[in-house]
C-alpha positions as CSV (number, residue, x, y, z in Angstrom):
1,X,109.8,98.0,98.2
2,X,106.9,98.4,100.5
3,X,104.9,101.3,101.8
4,X,104.5,100.7,105.6
5,X,103.2,98.2,108.2
6,X,99.8,100.0,108.8
7,X,98.5,100.0,105.3
8,X,98.5,103.7,104.6
9,X,99.2,104.8,101.0
10,X,102.7,106.4,101.2
11,X,105.9,106.4,99.3
12,X,108.0,103.2,99.8
13,X,109.5,103.1,103.3
14,X,111.3,99.8,103.3
15,X,112.2,96.7,101.4
16,X,110.6,93.3,101.5
17,X,111.6,89.8,100.4
18,X,108.8,87.5,99.4
19,X,109.1,83.7,98.9
20,X,106.6,83.1,96.2
21,X,108.0,79.7,95.1
22,X,108.1,78.0,98.5
23,X,105.9,80.2,100.7
24,X,102.6,79.3,102.2
25,X,99.5,79.4,99.9
26,X,97.3,80.5,102.8
27,X,95.1,83.6,102.2
28,X,95.2,86.3,104.9
29,X,92.2,88.1,106.3
30,X,92.1,91.9,106.2
31,X,94.4,93.4,108.8
32,X,96.3,90.1,109.4
33,X,100.1,90.4,109.1
34,X,102.0,87.9,107.0
35,X,104.9,86.6,109.2
36,X,106.5,84.9,106.2
37,X,107.5,88.3,104.7
38,X,111.1,89.3,105.5
39,X,111.1,93.1,105.7
40,X,113.2,96.0,106.8
41,X,111.6,99.5,107.5
42,X,113.8,102.6,107.5
43,X,111.5,104.6,109.7
44,X,109.5,107.7,109.5
45,X,110.5,110.4,106.9
46,X,112.7,107.9,105.0
47,X,111.6,106.9,101.6
48,X,113.2,104.1,99.5
49,X,113.6,104.0,95.7
50,X,113.4,101.0,93.4
51,X,116.0,98.5,94.6
52,X,118.3,96.5,92.3
53,X,119.9,93.1,92.8
54,X,123.6,92.9,92.2
55,X,125.2,89.5,91.9
56,X,128.2,88.7,94.2
57,X,131.5,88.4,92.5
58,X,131.9,84.7,91.7
59,X,128.4,83.9,92.9
60,X,125.9,81.6,91.3
61,X,123.9,83.7,88.9
62,X,120.9,81.4,89.1
63,X,120.6,82.0,92.9
64,X,119.2,85.5,93.7
65,X,120.3,85.1,97.3
66,X,124.0,85.1,96.3
67,X,123.7,88.8,95.7
68,X,123.3,92.2,97.2
69,X,120.2,94.4,97.3
70,X,121.0,98.0,96.7
71,X,118.5,100.8,97.2
72,X,118.6,104.6,97.5
73,X,116.9,106.0,100.5
74,X,115.9,109.6,100.9
75,X,116.1,110.7,104.6
76,X,114.0,113.8,104.9
77,X,114.8,114.4,108.5
78,X,118.6,114.7,107.7
79,X,118.0,116.2,104.3
80,X,120.4,113.6,102.8
81,X,120.2,110.3,101.0
82,X,122.1,107.1,101.3
83,X,122.6,103.9,99.4
84,X,121.5,100.9,101.6
85,X,123.3,97.7,100.9
86,X,121.7,94.4,102.0
87,X,123.4,90.9,101.8
88,X,120.6,88.7,100.5
89,X,122.1,85.7,102.2
90,X,121.0,87.3,105.5
91,X,117.4,88.2,106.5
92,X,116.4,91.7,105.4
93,X,115.1,92.4,108.9
94,X,118.7,92.4,110.2
95,X,119.1,95.6,108.3
96,X,121.7,96.8,105.7
97,X,125.3,95.7,106.0
98,X,126.2,99.3,105.2
99,X,124.8,102.7,104.4
100,X,126.7,104.9,102.0
101,X,125.7,108.5,102.8
102,X,125.6,111.1,100.1
103,X,126.1,114.9,100.6
104,X,122.7,115.8,99.2
105,X,119.2,114.4,98.6
106,X,118.4,112.1,95.7
107,X,114.6,111.9,95.1
108,X,113.1,108.5,96.0
109,X,111.8,107.9,92.4
110,X,115.3,107.1,91.0
111,X,115.9,103.7,89.5
112,X,118.5,101.9,87.5
113,X,120.3,98.7,86.6
114,X,123.6,97.1,87.5
115,X,126.1,96.4,84.8
116,X,129.3,94.6,86.0
117,X,131.4,95.5,82.9
118,X,130.6,99.2,83.0
119,X,129.7,99.1,79.3
120,X,126.0,99.6,79.8
121,X,125.0,95.9,79.4
122,X,122.3,94.8,81.8
123,X,123.0,92.2,84.4
124,X,121.1,88.9,84.5
125,X,118.7,90.2,87.2
126,X,117.5,93.3,85.2
């Protein structure tokens, strides 16, 4: 998750995908934006929690892009929260493939782990 595009210290307002293995080794100067970062910003008064990666059914467990990124987002303007679902085979900047709205607010500090079998065992990405 990332704070914002202007560098203020705030609660996380979006999610980012960084390519550390095959990205550019160039150093950026202060104030320069990194165009290699794939990011989605939810907008003002929306704060994201710690996202988790959930493998796609039948997907390659060694490939993090054959998965979904799930993250809770607290929308203070609407006084509600939603679960944002991103397909990691698409650029994050295209936005979530769906938002599952809840009836109430879930604080943005919540975090968790996905377990396919429902028995409490952690997934390969936790």
